[in-house]
Structures are given as structure tokens and as C-alpha cells.
N, C-alpha and C positions, 0 to 999 in steps of 0.2 A: 334492455338495461332492465328490466321488471325488478323493483324491490332492492337498489342500490343509490344507499346513499353515499355523496362525498361530499365529506366536512373538512372544513379545513381545521387544524390545528394552532389552540389558542391556549396561550399558558401554560404552566410550569403542570399539571394538573393531565392536560392534553397529551402535552409533551412524553409524558411518562408515558402513555396508553400507546402513544406511535412508536418509543424505541423496546417497551413490554413485548409490540406482536410478535418479532421476530423471535422471540425467545420463544413463545410459545409455541408457536409455527415450525419450530424445528427442534423441540423438546427432546421427540425420539429419537433423531436423525441420528447414526450412527458417525457416522462422517462428519459431520459439522463441529466446528471448534467456537462455542460463546463468543460472541467481542466483549470486550471490558466493558462494564456497563458506563462507568466513570466516563471512559473517554469517549460514548458514543452522548453524553450528556454536556459532557465540554464542549463538543463538536457543533451538536446542534443548538447549543445556545449562541447565543446574539449577543448577549451581552458578554460573553466569556471568548470567543474562538475567534482570533486575526485575521481570521478570515472574510470577516463581514466586513474588513476594510477594506475589501475590493469585490465583494460580495454581496447579493440580496439571493432573500430563498423566503418558500412559504412550503409547507407540509400539509399533504391530506392523508384521510383516511375513509376506506371503504366500509360502509357496514349495510346489511342483510340483516332484517330482523331486528336490530337493535345488536346486532354481535358485529363482533372488528372481521374482514374480509382480508383487507389489503391496506398497502401504503404505499407513499411517494413523499420523494421532496422535488421541486423545482425549484432550481439555480440559476442564474447568472451571473459569472463571471466576469466581470467588467474589463477587467484589467489585462485575463486571456484575448474577450473578445477585440479588445484595442490589440492587443498584441499580435494576433493573426487577422484583422482586419474582415472582421465576422460576427455574425449576428445570431450566437448560436443557446437556446437555453437548454439545461442540463436535466436530464432526472437521477434522483440519487436513490438509496436509501426503499430498491423499489423492489417490493415483498406480498405475496400473494397466496391463495387458496387456490387451487386448481380448479379455477373458471377463468373464461377468456373472458366472458360480459365484465368480472372483476378486474380484470389487467387492462383492459381496452379501455372500458371508463375513468381509471387511474392515467394513465396514460395523455387520454383526451382533456384532463382536465390540466395537465401541463402544457399539451398544446395550445390551450387557450389561453392559458396564465401566459406563457411567452407571447403567444402576437399578441395580446396587450399591452405589449412591453416594447414591440417591435420586432421581436425575433423573426428571423427565416427560417432557420433549421434548428433540430429537437435532437440530440447527442446523448447518450449513456447506455448504462448506467457510468455515472460519473461522479467524483465527489465534488467537492469544494475546488482542492489545488487539489496538486501530483500526490501531496504524499496521503491524502485519501485514498480508499478501495477505490478499485475502477474496474469497468468489465463485469462480464455477464459468465459463467462458467457454460462453457459447449461441451466440452470433454472433460471427460475425469473424475465421474460425477461419485464414482468405488473409492478412489483416494483421500487421505484424510487431508483433511483441510489444514491451516492457519489462521493465527488471529489476526494476522497482517493482510489475507489477501481474499478476494469475495468465493461463496460457497453458496450455491444453489441447489434446489431441486430439477430433474430434469426435465419436467414439464415448462420452466420458465423459456427456452429457447423456443422449446415449440409453441409457445404463444405468440411470439413476436411471430414467427411464421404465418398462423394464423391468424391475426391481427393485421396484416401486410401492410407494404409501406413503408416499412423497415428495411435498411440494407444492412450490409457490412462494413463501419467505418474502418475500424482498426481492429489486430487482436493483438492478444498476449500472449505468450508461452509461461510456465515455468517446467525447471529440470529440477528432476532428485540425483541428485551427487553424490558418490561411495565415497571416502576422505581413503584416500591412498593409505598402503602401510609408509611410502620410501613417497618422497617431494618426487614427482615425475621428472625425470632431464632436464626437457625443454622447459622448465620453471628455473629450476635450480641455477641449471647453466646460463638461462639470459635476464636470470634476476645478478646473478654475479657479475657479468657483462655491465649489465645497466649501471649497476655501484658502480662499477669502477669507469669508465667511459665518461658516464654524464652527470657523476659526483651524487647522483641521488639514493638517499638515505629512510631506513624505516623507521619512523619515530612514532616510541611507545609515551600516549601520554598520560600525565598525573590527573588525578584529579582536580588539584590546583589549576592547571592549566588546561582545563577542562570550563570550570566555573569562574575561576578569577580573572584569567588571564586572557580573556576573549577565544579562547581554541576553538570551542563548541560554535561557538556562533562562526567564525569561519569555514569551521564546516558546512554549513550550509548556505553560508556565500558560495564559497565552491561550487555546492551544487546549483547556485540559479545560473554557474557559466557553463557544466559540465550539462546540464537537465536543457538549455536554453532553445535547441532544437528538438524538442523532442515533441510528442505530437501534445495537444493541447495544454503545453509548458504555461503557466503565469511566474514570473519573480516572486520569492515570499518575501515579505517585506519584514522590516527587523523585529517587531512585535509578534508576527509568528513565527520567525529563527528562535527568538528567545524562548515562546513556548514548547517549541520543539525541543529543544534543547535542556528545557526542564523537566517536559515530560516521556523522554526517551532517552536522551545522551548520560541525563544525569545516573542512572541508576545503570548506565552499564558496567559491565565486568572491560577496562580498558584492556585486558591482555585480547581482547576478540574485536579488538578496533585496532586498525592498521593505519599509518599516520605516513604519506609517501613527501618526503622533502626535499629542497634541490638544495644542498651544500653552497654552487656556487651563488644561488642567488640569497643569501642569507637565511637559508633553511626556510625560505617562503612554501606554503604548502599548495603541491601541488595533484594531491589526490590523495583518495579516502576510501578504506570498507569498514563499515559496520555491521558486526555480527549480533544477535543474542541467542541464548542457549533456547530451543525449541519453549513455547508456552503452551502449545496445543493439548499435552498432558494434563499440566498444570488447571487451566484453563475447563476442561471438562468434569476437572472434580470442585467447580465455582456452584453456586446458586445461579444460574443467569448471571451470567459472567461478570458477580457483584466479589468485592476482598471481604467482606464482614459475613455473616459471623469467622469463616473459616479460611477464605479464598486467599487471602494477604498471603495464607501462609505454603500454601501450596505454591505461588509465585515467585516466593523468596527462595524457597527451597531452588526451583527449578532455577533461578539466576546465577543465585550463591553458590548452589550445592551441584550445580551439574549432573541434574539425573538422568538426565534425557541423553537420549541416542542420537538426535539429528541440532544441529544448528542451522539457526535460519540465516539469510547470507538478505541483509535488509538493501541497504545503501551502497552502492560501491559508483565510484566515480574519479575520472581521470582528465586533467585539464588539456585542451584538444591536440595542445604541440605538443605533449608530453607520452601520447599513447604510444607515436610512431618510435618514441624512445623505447619504447618495453614497460613503460611504468610499472602498466596491472600486475605484471609480472612478480615483481617485489610483495603487494600486495597479496595474490596469490600462495606467495612461496612463504611469509611470513604469518599469512591464517591455517595454512595448511599444519603448517608446524605449531599452532596452537592449536589446532581440533587437535592433532593427534595426542600432543600433551594431556589436553579433558577426557581422551578417549571418545570422544563421538564418530561414530557410525558414518554418519549420511550430513549430505547437507543439502537444504531445500535454497532453490535460486529463486528470488523472488523473480513476477511477474517482468518477465521484457517481452517487449514490443517484434513479433517476427520477423520486424525487417531489421532490426539492431545486429545486424550480422556482425560485427567488431566483437560483440558480449556473445555472442551464441556461441561463437567460431573458439570461445576458450574454455569450452565444457566437451571440446574433441579430444584432449590428452585426458582426460579423468573418466571415468567411468559413470555412466550417467544417462538418464531418458526423461525426455520432452513430454511429462505427464498429467498437463494439464491444460485447458486453452482456456482463454476469457474472450469475448466479442463485448467493442462498442456498437452499437446501433445506430443508426442517422435516419432522419428522415423530415423531407422537404416542407415547411408549414405554410 
């Protein structure tokens, strides 16, 4: 690893270099969508991100001849390790030039950092918590990315093979779904039956309910329950929930948010679907994911004017006891009708575990294609 120097990120100036590295690396890639710069700063700042209530992390950059050539984050989520009774160090924000010596040096740095803290396994790419991006793209390199999912060059997984010692831990898949002109009969009939038999209803939230009456927080409390047994999950604490509500739910178009309530249980929330107009085209028009001077205009236009042809299905969750009752059909029946009103042609389903047959089975009733696959790797250390 001649001429490769690994430096620990220290202070705001270094953090800016850490974040900027990816924008510079992908500047000319036609399929990449820049991540929102302000989100990256927030997520990686220990004094801002509530994930640090349960996590510790350090960031590292690789340099050759004084020039940055790679970056990586070393993360321990203590809550997840306690929840799953393991000792895992995560690697994330893993980007590098096409040089195996660079990627190897970065991963060895995370491995050493984890061992020093008593960790026994190394897994990634992963973020602090489940709402961060996870996985390394291994299929679908010539498909447009989204700002919510990971994208990387084809040489990334090639490096993982060359470095050795890493094996597949989990795969995620993403589906591209055509919005039908007519709601599929399966969803329409099942939704009507569920509504009549179980007295479940679609509730369209108001802004006041979201921000003043606690419904925004309730969505993520429900997420904690519905996602509890998913890969690597650790519950979101109250401070993190409040941050997510403020960052995302506050600006959502509430027509594109579907809440399912049980009228027999005092309108208890039992399911949710959170979707956003695709911001991919808008983000490509920004300067390195920055909102100023003109980036805010493109994002606001995408959110409010619905000038995109695609809608991103970010989060869908239903309490376990209501899945068998068909509550999912109510969500899809409502959202498809909203998509039709807005003129969306496509829906992009966010990544789902390849073993999640219940959710993946929903797409059989629609014209869909699994077009991206992402992988988390693991290694004993």
C-alpha cells in the first residue's frame, strides 16, 4: 500500500472534505443522483444526529501524494448489537477510486478500529440506523439512482471480491413499477372487503395532525414495531423520531401519505405508506446536492408541482396482526388512485430484503421489474 496515507477526519473542515469527496468522484456519472448536502452534514455530525445517542463512529480518508482517493465511516450501533446479541462494526460512506490498494486500506482501517473496541464481525455498507442508506449496488448500474438509495460504480463489488474475506450477508432488491390506468381488481376488491369486514379505514392526515397532534411521531413508533425483526434493525429513539418527522414528514405532500386506522379500536393507527415525488431529476440540477443558490427551487418544484413522472415509495409498514387482514391492500388502493390523479407513470419501490416475500409478492399484481440489487457484506475479524 505504497504512498497511501489514511487520515482520521477531525473537525468541520475535514468533514467537508469527507462529504465533498463523493460529489467529486461521481461528478460525470450519468446514472448517479447527488445526495442532499445538508442531509449528509446533519447525518455525519455527532452534535446534530440523534443516532449518536446509541452509536459511536469515526471517519477516515485515504490520500495518495496528498490527493484524496477514498473515504469510509467506521460505526458501532450499540443498540443494534444489544438487540441482536452480536459484536458488529459497520462500514459505511465507503467510496474510492478504482484502486484495490485504496479500498483494502480503508477496510483494514475499519477492521482495526472495530477490533480495538472488541468487535468480532464487520458488516457493510450500512449506516447508523435503518433509515440511512444500506448496501452496495451489484446489479443495475445503468439504471437511474435515487437520492434515498445507494449507487456506486461497477468496480466496487469487484474490489470486494479481490480483497477477499468478505461474503454475502444480505441482499436488497428494488422494483420499478408501472402505475396502472385502473386499480388492479385484486387490490380494489380486497380493499373493499377489508374495509367492510374489519372496519379498517384510510385516513388522510392534516398538517396539524402530523406536527401538532403527534401523528408524525406515531408513524415512526409504528415503524419501530413493523420493522422490528428486519435485518440489523434497532428501534429509533424519540429524539431520532422527532428529527425524521421534521426532516421528511413535515414537507410531505399529504395526498401521497396513506394512514390505515382501525375504527373498532378508537381509530388506532395500524399501517402507513409514505411516498414522495421523485427528486432525482431535481437533484441532478443542483450543485453537488446543495440547495443554494438555485437547488431549493428545483426540489420545491418537484415536491409541490409534481413535475416528475416517478413517485418514490419510501416506507410502507403494517402491524403484523393486520397484515393477514389485508391492510396492505388499503394502502395500495389509496396510493395508486393518488398517483393516477397526479399523472405519475412509474413508482420506484425502495429497497426490500430479498427474503421479504410478503412485500415482494405485492408486485405480482402490477407490471413491475426488479431492476437493482444491493448487497451487504460481512467478515469475521
